[in-house]
C-alpha positions in Angstrom: 102.0 -28.8 -244.7 102.7 -25.5 -242.9 100.6 -23.7 -240.5 101.8 -20.6 -241.5 100.7 -18.4 -244.8 103.5 -17.2 -246.7 103.2 -13.8 -249.0 105.6 -13.5 -251.8 107.3 -10.5 -252.2 109.0 -9.1 -255.7 110.4 -5.9 -256.4 111.7 -5.1 -260.0 113.1 -1.3 -260.0 110.0 1.2 -261.7 108.1 -1.9 -262.6 106.6 -4.0 -259.9 106.6 -3.5 -256.0 104.6 -6.2 -253.3 105.0 -5.1 -249.8 104.0 -5.7 -246.3 102.9 -2.4 -244.9 102.1 -4.0 -241.2 102.3 -7.4 -239.6 103.8 -9.3 -237.1 106.3 -11.5 -239.7 107.0 -15.1 -238.5 109.7 -16.0 -240.9 111.5 -14.5 -243.7 113.3 -16.4 -246.7 114.9 -14.4 -249.3 114.9 -16.3 -252.6 116.9 -14.1 -254.7 117.8 -10.2 -255.2 114.4 -9.2 -256.2 111.9 -12.1 -254.2 111.8 -13.3 -250.7 109.0 -15.0 -249.2 107.3 -13.6 -245.7 105.3 -16.0 -243.4 102.8 -15.2 -240.9 101.2 -17.4 -237.7 97.1 -18.6 -238.2 95.0 -15.1 -237.4 97.8 -12.4 -238.0 96.4 -9.4 -239.2 98.7 -7.7 -242.0 98.6 -4.9 -244.7 99.9 -6.6 -248.4 100.4 -3.8 -250.6 101.1 -4.2 -254.6 101.9 -1.8 -257.1 102.2 -2.3 -260.8 103.7 0.5 -263.5 104.9 0.3 -267.2 106.8 2.7 -269.5 103.6 5.3 -269.2 103.2 4.9 -265.3 101.1 3.6 -262.6 99.1 0.4 -264.0 97.4 -0.8 -261.0 97.6 -0.3 -257.2 95.7 -2.2 -254.5 96.0 -3.0 -251.1 94.3 -6.2 -248.7 94.4 -6.0 -245.1 94.1 -10.0 -244.9 94.2 -12.1 -242.3 96.2 -15.3 -241.8 93.8 -18.6 -241.8 94.8 -21.8 -240.0 95.3 -25.3 -242.4 92.3 -26.3 -243.3 90.3 -23.3 -242.6 88.1 -22.0 -245.5 90.0 -19.1 -246.9 90.2 -16.8 -250.2 92.4 -17.0 -252.5 94.8 -13.9 -253.3 97.6 -13.3 -255.7 101.1 -14.1 -254.3 99.3 -15.6 -250.7 99.6 -19.0 -250.1 97.2 -21.2 -249.4 95.0 -18.0 -249.2 93.8 -16.0 -246.3 90.3 -14.1 -244.8 90.3 -11.1 -246.6 89.0 -8.1 -244.1 89.5 -5.1 -246.7 90.7 -4.7 -250.4 90.9 -0.9 -251.8 91.9 -0.4 -255.3 93.3 2.5 -257.6 96.2 4.9 -255.6 93.5 7.1 -254.6 91.9 4.2 -252.6 94.8 2.8 -251.7 96.3 5.9 -250.5 93.1 6.6 -247.9 93.6 3.2 -246.6 97.5 4.3 -245.8 96.0 7.0 -244.3 93.8 5.0 -242.1 96.8 2.9 -241.3 98.7 6.3 -240.5 95.7 7.4 -238.3 95.7 4.3 -236.3 99.6 4.4 -235.4 98.9 7.8 -234.8 97.1 7.3 -231.5 99.3 4.9 -230.2 97.5 1.3 -231.6 99.8 -1.1 -233.8 97.0 -1.5 -236.3 97.9 -5.6 -236.4 95.8 -4.9 -232.7 92.7 -3.5 -234.6 89.5 -5.0 -234.5 88.8 -6.9 -237.7 85.5 -6.1 -237.5 87.3 -2.0 -238.4 88.5 -3.2 -241.1 85.1 -5.0 -242.5 83.4 -1.7 -241.7 86.0 0.5 -243.7 85.9 -1.9 -246.6 82.0 -1.6 -247.0 82.5 2.2 -246.8 84.7 2.5 -249.3 82.6 -0.3 -251.3 79.7 2.2 -251.1 82.6 5.1 -252.0 81.6 6.6 -248.3 84.2 7.7 -245.8 84.9 5.3 -243.2 84.6 6.2 -239.1 87.3 6.7 -237.7 89.1 4.0 -235.3 89.6 5.8 -231.8 91.4 4.7 -228.8 87.3 3.9 -227.4 86.5 1.8 -230.2 89.8 -0.1 -229.7 88.9 -0.8 -226.0 85.7 -1.7 -226.9 87.3 -4.1 -229.1 89.7 -5.7 -226.7 87.0 -6.0 -223.9 84.8 -8.3 -226.3 87.9 -10.1 -227.3 88.3 -11.1 -223.8 84.7 -12.1 -223.1 84.5 -14.0 -226.6 88.1 -15.1 -227.8 
């Protein structure tokens, strides 16, 4: 059994697009022209975007911010993710996916890699989206507090 969390990425022109928005990929294996599998170490945080369309336009859009889990640890099942992952945030529908992508862009704009952002922030954003509220911005001060807390309680 592998320690890694594997994510199958699929791309069919104008039909299906699964991709990683951010994350530290531990390995990358190409299956064929349209499919590949990327893998993440336990504890790695990554964003997995899925988009599907038909002849009439977009059918489904979704983004998940996930944390890879160690073997034997509890996890949630997520399509295309084996064995599963800890779900920090889920957004459905293009309007919500776009808001999450804007949050990710905002985190990058202040010079922080989203993989280093606090998992609690992603849960906060998920809760705010579920309540149809706007999440608080992720700031440098919030990030510094996260780094201090992580040093005290690894």
